[in-house]
NURO-797465 format. One record per residue (C-alpha): x, y, z; residue in one letter. Coordinates in steps of 0.02 Angstrom, whole numbers, plus 50000, padded with zeros to 5 digits. Layout:
<rs>
R   east  north     up  r
R      X      Y      Z  a
...
</rs>
This chain:
<rs>
R   east  north     up  r
R  51699  50613  47861  m
R  51843  50580  47980  t
R  52007  50545  47893  s
R  52095  50379  47928  p
R  52231  50469  48022  s
R  52108  50559  48138  s
R  52093  50495  48317  p
R  51933  50400  48358  p
R  51788  50512  48409  l
R  51772  50523  48598  r
R  51658  50619  48715  s
R  51803  50717  48791  a
R  51707  50707  48956  i
R  51765  50605  49104  t
R  51652  50543  49243  l
R  51737  50508  49409  v
R  51632  50415  49538  a
R  51654  50326  49703  a
R  51531  50244  49820  g
R  51515  50180  49996  r
R  51380  50082  50086  t
R  51365  50039  50270  d
R  51234  49948  50375  r
R  51233  50089  50503  g
R  51232  50072  50691  r
R  51057  50000  50720  a
R  51021  49875  50580  r
R  51079  49695  50580  a
R  51085  49685  50389  n
R  51123  49805  50248  n
R  50976  49809  50127  e
R  51052  49952  50024  d
R  51143  49918  49860  a
R  51242  50023  49738  l
R  51323  50001  49569  l
R  51437  50107  49460  i
R  51454  50047  49281  s
R  51544  50095  49123  d
R  51414  50028  49003  l
R  51546  49976  48877  t
R  51629  49863  49007  r
R  51577  49749  49151  p
R  51507  49837  49305  a
R  51618  49895  49446  l
R  51484  49853  49573  g
R  51461  49813  49756  g
R  51561  49927  49871  v
R  51624  50024  49722  a
R  51805  50079  49710  p
R  51853  50246  49636  m
R  51803  50237  49452  a
R  51856  50352  49310  s
R  51748  50327  49156  i
R  51763  50408  48986  d
R  51582  50439  48934  i
R  51583  50361  48762  a
R  51442  50305  48648  a
R  51351  50202  48779  k
R  51389  50315  48927  g
R  51391  50264  49110  a
R  51264  50235  49247  i
R  51263  50243  49437  v
R  51120  50168  49540  v
R  51071  50169  49724  v
R  50933  50058  49792  s
R  50861  50042  49967  d
R  50777  49874  49996  g
R  50625  49833  50101  m
R  50532  49676  50148  g
R  50614  49605  50303  g
R  50726  49454  50329  m
R  50836  49442  50173  e
R  50702  49496  50047  a
R  50753  49679  50052  g
R  50932  49635  50010  e
R  50872  49528  49865  v
R  50763  49667  49796  a
R  50896  49803  49803  s
R  51029  49691  49726  e
R  50907  49646  49586  m
R  50870  49830  49554  v
R  51051  49885  49530  v
R  51101  49731  49431  r
R  50951  49729  49315  l
R  50954  49917  49284  v
R  51135  49904  49227  v
R  51093  49752  49121  d
R  50952  49846  49033  e
R  51055  50001  49000  f
R  51203  49900  48938  a
R  51094  49833  48796  k
R  51068  50001  48711  v
R  51149  50169  48744  g
R  51040  50308  48677  w
R  50945  50459  48741  a
R  50767  50399  48711  d
R  50656  50435  48863  p
R  50523  50310  48808  a
R  50655  50174  48801  w
R  50719  50224  48974  m
R  50544  50214  49045  r
R  50518  50042  48966  d
R  50686  49982  49034  a
R  50639  50029  49211  v
R  50466  49951  49187  a
R  50550  49789  49133  s
R  50660  49788  49289  v
R  50509  49822  49398  n
R  50412  49679  49319  r
R  50555  49557  49351  s
R  50564  49605  49535  i
R  50376  49598  49555  w
R  50371  49422  49481  e
R  50510  49369  49601  a
R  50409  49443  49746  s
R  50270  49316  49714  l
R  50380  49180  49790  e
R  50324  49145  49970  p
R  50491  49190  50050  d
R  50500  49354  49953  k
R  50321  49415  49971  r
R  50313  49601  50006  g
R  50490  49639  49950  m
R  50529  49796  49855  g
R  50662  49930  49838  a
R  50686  50112  49793  t
R  50785  50158  49638  m
R  50876  50318  49596  t
R  50991  50310  49446  a
R  51095  50434  49347  l
R  51128  50389  49165  y
R  51273  50492  49097  f
R  51276  50511  48908  l
R  51389  50640  48825  r
R  51350  50812  48902  d
R  51187  50761  48988  s
R  51136  50655  49134  v
R  50964  50572  49142  y
R  50886  50554  49313  l
R  50768  50408  49352  m
R  50681  50393  49520  q
R  50560  50274  49606  v
R  50542  50296  49795  g
R  50638  50413  49910  d
R  50823  50388  49874  s
R  50888  50560  49827  r
R  51001  50644  49700  a
R  51088  50812  49726  y
R  51189  50930  49616  l
R  51328  51044  49677  l
R  51369  51182  49552  r
R  51472  51337  49590  r
R  51443  51312  49776  g
R  51254  51295  49760  q
R  51170  51134  49814  l
R  51012  51081  49721  l
R  50904  50931  49767  q
R  50861  50853  49599  l
R  50730  50730  49664  t
R  50571  50745  49764  r
R  50535  50608  49891  d
R  50392  50495  49840  q
R  50329  50479  50018  t
R  50168  50507  50112  r
R  50244  50651  50210  v
R  50305  50738  50051  q
R  50130  50720  49980  m
R  50055  50805  50133  l
R  50191  50936  50130  l
R  50153  50977  49947  d
R  49967  50989  49987  a
R  50000  51111  50129  g
R  49940  50991  50265  a
R  50110  50989  50352  l
R  50240  51122  50383  t
R  50423  51082  50344  p
R  50456  51071  50532  e
R  50313  50947  50556  q
R  50370  50846  50407  a
R  50547  50834  50475  a
R  50485  50751  50635  h
R  50337  50652  50567  a
R  50347  50471  50629  p
R  50295  50401  50459  d
R  50408  50512  50354  r
R  50490  50363  50268  n
R  50331  50276  50209  i
R  50353  50273  50020  v
R  50209  50286  49897  l
R  50288  50167  49774  q
R  50439  50055  49757  a
R  50514  49939  49628  m
R  50433  49767  49633  g
R  50284  49804  49746  t
R  50160  49814  49601  a
R  50162  49756  49419  p
R  50168  49936  49357  l
R  50279  50077  49416  v
R  50277  50263  49378  n
R  50456  50321  49354  v
R  50507  50504  49367  v
R  50619  50552  49221  l
R  50719  50713  49200  a
R  50872  50772  49104  r
R  51009  50885  49171  l
R  51129  50979  49057  d
R  51302  50945  49129  l
R  51423  51087  49156  r
R  51609  51096  49191  q
R  51648  51049  49371  g
R  51475  50980  49417  d
R  51471  50863  49566  r
R  51325  50747  49600  l
R  51273  50639  49746  l
R  51153  50490  49745  v
R  51107  50423  49916  c
R  50984  50322  50018  s
R  50876  50401  50152  d
R  50994  50335  50285  g
R  51109  50476  50232  l
R  50986  50612  50180  s
R  50887  50597  50343  n
R  51045  50630  50444  k
R  51157  50743  50341  v
R  51066  50890  50263  e
R  51088  51056  50173  g
R  51245  51148  50233  p
R  51334  50988  50289  a
R  51305  50905  50120  l
R  51361  51060  50026  r
R  51520  51072  50129  a
R  51562  50888  50107  a
R  51534  50886  49919  l
R  51638  51042  49898  g
R  51793  50976  49985  r
R  51956  50965  49890  d
R  51972  50778  49921  e
R  51953  50619  49822  s
R  51773  50566  49791  f
R  51811  50405  49883  e
R  51859  50506  50038  a
R  51704  50616  50021  i
R  51587  50464  50009  a
R  51670  50386  50161  q
R  51658  50548  50261  s
R  51471  50560  50226  l
R  51444  50383  50289  v
R  51546  50421  50445  v
R  51446  50580  50477  e
R  51278  50492  50459  a
R  51335  50360  50583  n
R  51394  50495  50703  a
R  51219  50569  50699  r
R  51136  50406  50749  g
R  51152  50288  50601  g
R  50977  50217  50627  q
R  50966  50155  50447  d
R  51078  50083  50312  n
R  51184  50219  50232  i
R  51237  50228  50049  t
R  51317  50367  49946  a
R  51388  50381  49771  i
R  51486  50541  49737  v
R  51513  50589  49554  c
R  51601  50727  49460  g
R  51618  50773  49277  v
R  51755  50869  49187  a
R  51834  50887  49016  g
R  51841  50998  48862  p
R  51675  50930  48801  g
R  51582  51022  48939  l
R  51529  51204  48939  r
R  51549  51321  49086  e
R  51392  51350  49193  p
R  51284  51476  49100  r
R  51176  51533  49246  s
R  51187  51563  49430  s
R  51031  51454  49447  d
R  51075  51270  49417  p
R  50889  51225  49410  a
R  50879  51310  49240  s
R  50974  51163  49166  d
R  50852  51031  49235  l
R  50717  50977  49112  h
R  50572  50856  49122  a
R  50587  50736  48975  v
R  50411  50663  48982  i
R  50256  50765  49028  p
R  50234  50763  49216  e
R  50066  50676  49218  q
R  50150  50523  49142  h
R  50307  50523  49248  t
R  50273  50567  49427  t
R  50170  50478  49556  i
R  50168  50633  49665  l
R  50037  50766  49629  p
R  50084  50945  49597  p
R  50042  51065  49738  p
R  49857  51101  49754  a
R  49797  51218  49618  r
R  49650  51288  49715  a
R  49645  51373  49882  a
R  49604  51217  49983  v
R  49595  51268  50165  p
R  49698  51183  50298  t
R  49664  51199  50482  d
R  49768  51126  50625  p
R  49617  51094  50736  l
R  49525  51003  50596  f
R  49677  50895  50557  e
R  49697  50849  50740  r
R  49514  50797  50752  l
R  49524  50689  50595  v
R  49685  50609  50658  a
R  49602  50575  50826  e
R  49451  50494  50742  a
R  49567  50383  50640  r
R  49674  50334  50790  e
R  49524  50295  50902  q
R  49452  50185  50765  s
R  49618  50094  50748  h
R  49611  50057  50935  r
R  49432  49995  50925  g
R  49361  50145  51019  q
R  49220  50178  50897  y
R  49114  50292  51007  a
R  49264  50406  51035  a
R  49303  50399  50849  s
R  49126  50451  50806  l
R  49133  50597  50928  e
R  49297  50661  50855  a
R  49229  50643  50677  a
R  49074  50744  50718  r
R  49179  50880  50797  r
R  49282  50882  50636  a
R  49121  50901  50534  i
R  49069  51049  50641  a
R  49240  51128  50619  r
R  49236  51102  50429  a
R  49065  51183  50418  r
R  49125  51329  50523  d
R  49261  51351  50393  l
R  49131  51332  50253  r
R  49242  51204  50168  s
R  49160  51071  50060  t
R  49327  50980  50044  e
R  49356  50967  50231  l
R  49175  50918  50261  t
R  49192  50771  50139  v
R  49345  50707  50233  r
R  49258  50723  50402  a
R  49097  50639  50343  i
R  49200  50490  50283  l
R  49273  50469  50458  r
R  49097  50481  50532  e
R  49032  50349  50412  a
R  49176  50233  50454  s
R  49142  50248  50641  a
R  48956  50218  50614  l
R  48988  50064  50508  s
R  49108  49989  50635  l
R  48978  50024  50771  s
R  48853  49915  50674  a
R  48752  50068  50622  r
R  48760  50026  50439  g
R  48604  50118  50380  e
R  48666  50282  50453  e
R  48839  50252  50378  a
R  48762  50219  50208  l
R  48666  50384  50217  e
R  48829  50480  50250  r
R  48922  50389  50111  l
R  48781  50421  49988  a
R  48797  50608  50021  s
R  48981  50602  49970  i
R  48943  50500  49814  l
R  48806  50622  49765  s
R  48922  50771  49786  l
R  49062  50684  49691  a
R  48948  50646  49544  s
R  48897  50829  49535  e
R  49072  50904  49534  k
R  49207  50770  49532  p
R  49345  50881  49465  r
R  49319  51016  49596  v
R  49328  50888  49736  l
R  49459  50768  49672  c
R  49584  50874  49577  l
R  49616  51012  49704  t
R  49675  50910  49853  d
R  49741  50732  49851  l
R  49670  50699  50025  r
R  49496  50742  49963  v
R  49518  50629  49812  a
R  49570  50490  49932  h
R  49413  50519  50037  a
R  49297  50518  49886  v
R  49369  50354  49819  v
R  49360  50279  49995  s
R  49176  50329  50006  a
R  49138  50232  49847  h
R  49225  50077  49915  l
R  49143  50092  50087  d
R  48972  50112  50006  w
R  48994  49947  49913  v
R  49057  49864  50073  s
R  48915  49925  50184  v
R  48780  49879  50058  t
R  48845  49701  50070  g
R  48796  49695  50253  f
R  48639  49796  50281  i
R  48535  49732  50137  g
R  48533  49656  49965  p
R  48585  49780  49831  v
R  48594  49710  49654  p
R  48770  49667  49599  a
R  48761  49777  49441  p
R  48728  49930  49549  r
R  48877  49892  49661  r
R  48988  49860  49508  i
R  48932  50028  49437  e
R  48994  50117  49593  v
R  49161  50026  49584  l
R  49177  50076  49401  d
R  49153  50256  49454  r
R  49292  50237  49582  a
R  49406  50165  49448  d
R  49366  50310  49333  a
R  49409  50435  49470  l
R  49578  50352  49498  l
R  49615  50366  49313  t
R  49563  50549  49311  e
R  49675  50597  49456  i
R  49820  50495  49388  g
R  49829  50369  49532  r
R  49817  50193  49458  p
R  49932  50139  49600  d
R  49782  50161  49717  w
R  49682  50021  49635  r
R  49710  49886  49766  s
R  49552  49935  49861  g
R  49446  49928  49703  v
R  49520  49759  49660  l
R  49485  49695  49835  g
R  49304  49751  49828  m
R  49280  49674  49656  r
R  49348  49513  49730  s
R  49217  49523  49868  t
R  49080  49541  49739  l
R  49143  49393  49638  l
R  49142  49287  49795  r
R  48963  49339  49835  s
R  48914  49283  49659  l
R  48991  49111  49688  g
R  49142  49142  49573  r
R  49267  49090  49706  l
R  49422  49049  49603  e
R  49409  49214  49509  e
R  49389  49304  49675  a
R  49544  49221  49747  i
R  49649  49269  49596  r
R  49589  49449  49600  l
R  49622  49466  49787  e
R  49798  49400  49763  a
R  49822  49535  49630  e
R  49756  49665  49752  a
R  49885  49613  49882  i
R  50025  49628  49755  r
R  49962  49799  49701  a
R  49940  49861  49880  f
R  50009  50031  49926  s
R  49998  50099  50102  i
R  49914  50253  50027  e
R  49779  50154  49936  s
R  49599  50197  49985  p
R  49496  50058  50060  g
R  49572  49898  50127  f
R  49725  49891  50237  t
R  49852  49757  50195  l
R  49789  49656  50345  a
R  49610  49668  50278  s
R  49666  49610  50106  h
R  49753  49461  50185  r
R  49603  49418  50291  q
R  49486  49419  50142  q
R  49609  49316  50040  h
R  49628  49189  50181  a
R  49439  49177  50208  d
R  49418  49131  50025  m
R  49562  49006  50032  l
R  49474  48917  50176  i
R  49315  48912  50074  e
R  49415  48833  49933  a
R  49489  48703  50052  g
R  49666  48775  50043  r
R  49693  48774  50231  i
R  49882  48787  50242  e
R  49888  48938  50126  e
R  49748  49020  50225  a
R  49835  48996  50392  e
R  49995  49075  50324  r
R  49897  49231  50278  e
R  49813  49241  50449  y
R  49979  49223  50540  r
R  50054  49358  50428  a
R  49920  49476  50496  i
R  49978  49443  50675  l
R  50155  49497  50628  t
R  50098  49654  50534  d
R  50159  49805  50631  a
R  50016  49909  50557  h
R  49875  49791  50608  r
R  49727  49862  50704  a
R  49643  49776  50853  v
R  49504  49720  50737  r
R  49632  49639  50621  d
R  49705  49542  50768  e
R  49532  49478  50812  k
R  49501  49424  50632  s
R  49668  49333  50622  a
R  49628  49234  50780  n
R  49457  49189  50709  v
R  49541  49131  50548  g
R  49672  49024  50635  i
R  49535  48945  50740  a
R  49440  48900  50581  r
R  49596  48824  50504  c
R  49626  48718  50658  a
R  49443  48666  50657  l
R  49458  48607  50476  r
R  49612  48506  50526  r
R  49517  48428  50671  g
R  49630  48508  50803  d
R  49493  48561  50923  l
R  49612  48611  51064  t
R  49702  48740  50956  v
R  49538  48795  50877  a
R  49460  48829  51047  r
R  49611  48925  51111  r
R  49611  49044  50963  y
R  49421  49060  50960  a
R  49415  49109  51144  e
R  49557  49234  51116  e
R  49458  49309  50973  a
R  49305  49330  51085  v
R  49413  49414  51218  r
R  49488  49536  51093  i
R  49319  49572  51011  a
R  49229  49614  51174  g
R  49264  49801  51176  p
R  49242  49818  50987  l
R  49053  49801  50981  g
R  48922  49683  50909  d
R  48992  49675  50733  s
R  49164  49617  50792  a
R  49097  49499  50925  v
R  48984  49413  50798  y
R  49127  49333  50700  g
R  49217  49276  50857  a
R  49060  49197  50931  l
R  49022  49112  50766  h
R  49184  49014  50763  v
R  49176  48976  50950  l
R  49003  48902  50925  g
R  49070  48792  50785  e
R  49212  48729  50895  v
R  49095  48690  51040  l
R  48975  48599  50925  g
R  49114  48490  50854  e
R  49177  48457  51031  s
R  49007  48389  51082  g
R  48973  48530  51207  e
R  48802  48559  51132  l
R  48721  48652  51277  d
R  48865  48774  51283  h
R  48859  48788  51093  a
R  48672  48830  51097  v
R  48703  48968  51225  a
R  48835  49041  51110  v
R  48718  49025  50960  a
R  48584  49122  51056  d
R  48709  49262  51083  q
R  48755  49252  50899  l
R  48575  49280  50843  v
R  48558  49424  50965  e
R  48717  49509  50902  r
R  48666  49481  50720  a
R  48497  49565  50750  r
R  48585  49714  50829  k
R  48699  49736  50678  t
R  48545  49737  50563  r
R  48638  49630  50439  s
R  48526  49501  50351  p
R  48679  49401  50299  q
R  48742  49386  50477  r
R  48568  49342  50540  l
R  48553  49207  50408  f
R  48716  49124  50461  f
R  48672  49139  50645  a
R  48506  49051  50611  m
R  48597  48920  50510  r
R  48704  48884  50664  s
R  48546  48861  50768  q
R  48475  48741  50638  i
R  48635  48636  50637  d
R  48639  48625  50826  l
R  48455  48577  50834  a
R  48486  48437  50708  i
R  48636  48376  50809  k
R  48526  48368  50964  r
R  48391  48276  50864  s
R  48275  48423  50898  d
R  48176  48417  50736  g
R  48043  48537  50795  e
R  48171  48668  50847  g
R  48262  48648  50682  a
R  48100  48673  50584  r
R  48058  48831  50681  d
R  48226  48908  50639  w
R  48212  48847  50459  l
R  48049  48941  50431  e
R  48128  49107  50479  e
R  48291  49070  50388  a
R  48200  49022  50228  e
R  48111  49190  50225  k
R  48277  49276  50246  l
R  48357  49170  50108  a
R  48220  49223  49986  r
R  48255  49404  50028  l
R  48443  49383  50003  l
R  48431  49282  49843  d
R  48300  49397  49766  g
R  48411  49533  49691  p
R  48534  49410  49614  t
R  48406  49290  49544  g
R  48513  49148  49610  e
R  48482  49021  49747  n
R  48646  49043  49843  r
R  48567  49056  50015  y
R  48414  48948  49986  g
R  48516  48799  49928  v
R  48607  48797  50095  q
R  48442  48760  50183  l
R  48377  48623  50069  q
R  48478  48480  50141  w
R  48452  48549  50317  r
R  48264  48546  50289  r
R  48276  48364  50233  a
R  48375  48314  50388  r
R  48260  48409  50504  a
R  48114  48311  50433  e
R  48204  48143  50441  s
R  48301  48161  50606  d
R  48455  48102  50510  a
R  48629  48150  50574  p
R  48687  48320  50511  p
R  48797  48333  50359  r
R  48978  48373  50400  s
</rs>
């Protein structure tokens, strides 16, 4: 025991830290945040002054966060991250990795719940924190804000960016030079608050005498690299001056983003001298990697990469995004030929998925389904070989499952249990490869199935969950597609104002495709139609038809459908009938029984409005046959019931039901 005259036990280690943040030269706002805190005292946050902290029982923490979400939401998210992280760690000061993980999870949940508010939707933030406790520092990372260590003149990057480009770099699909200039190099795979669950990277570093550490946002690390960072951190200056000089240097090199840096150093008799010339030997994972990191390890098998193949796949994707489906199909087939020349099953799977996508968008659903079925068959035979060697292949296999469920919804009635079984397989694959953050596409497709079964409120709730869980890397739906589906269901539920907000959000989405823009115009036209604003409805419907023209029969169908509705409500019945004739023609070309049913339903409604009972009955006979076909697999009467009152009105010449 310590005698009464002994001094109180202390760590005999001092942490000195200073931070600076700047909005940079191109941004109007600063969405970065930082905080330095002695956990035994109130935080020294904001634009932190020089802080000297004796690392006692509870230790100290420094946090950097880079917000995202536009307007002021990014600033809100980053400020919440740094404040709540400090609050959590101030409660208990102990070196328990499970507790640290739970603390970060709690912070993430709070931010995610705040992001459900309409003015904060889509907000999120990175988080990189250093928790100093006695002679160790615990590193926690979500996103791409970095941490570095300078020891005996050697600079070590302690973190690995959780970005799409880093993922491709790890898989061997990009060279370091390509990665450095990739236009999407800052697209993060996860962030705090963008989903209800987050996968935090945890590691422990043994501190040594004279260690210096840097935590920074990508506004600094993208501009000031390697030798320049090493030189700055090694200067014989105050840490405040070093942090300021790094911000100045990043601005001098362009300053396109917000810039934040915290510079730290440790010293004192409680620290040992560096024991090795390799500082990485003192860095330890504290939780097994499969539970801590969202990024996969480098591929374990010799998965081939080929520049020509990658260019062809990228071309197929880009042409599809532009609505040039014939060109997309041609590029995909050239990619398939190249993959087969290389005798690579993995590359062939990726190329076939692009081919199937182009076929589906060209209204060639049966051919698309055949291609997708080949991937599903291969995946069921050897899922581990395909999905665990290359993350891009795993992405393609999961996408094929989702696309199969989607296409079967258009080309013919497939029983719901069979489609659910395929989605369950996709879910199982995501669990096996450790990517639960990719579930938004599965959730969206389950929502579609619930809607088709008449369980609308459940479908709306599940689609809202899919939007919250969305990651730009998720297979399946884009964010614009999720929003469109959600808005379509909201209209069906009579929630017109909410639906219109979702459609207008699509039009402001920088990542929207031409097809998304068409769908948003169709949706806004429908909202205006429900409000009785026929002028606005017609303007957006005609714009949708214009945009859809080059996209093919499938895209034109939806635009014509809403235009026909507008014309019918406006009393321009002859014009509406001409549009309905085109609608039936387009529906037949897409070979979709659902689309043909709704096109025929439009013809029936117009015939009733024109008091053309004979014409209505002719269309009803064909539509009723189709309804029996569509209702057969489900055992329900979802389509048939829509024709019952129409049959009664056609027989009675009564005015149509609104």
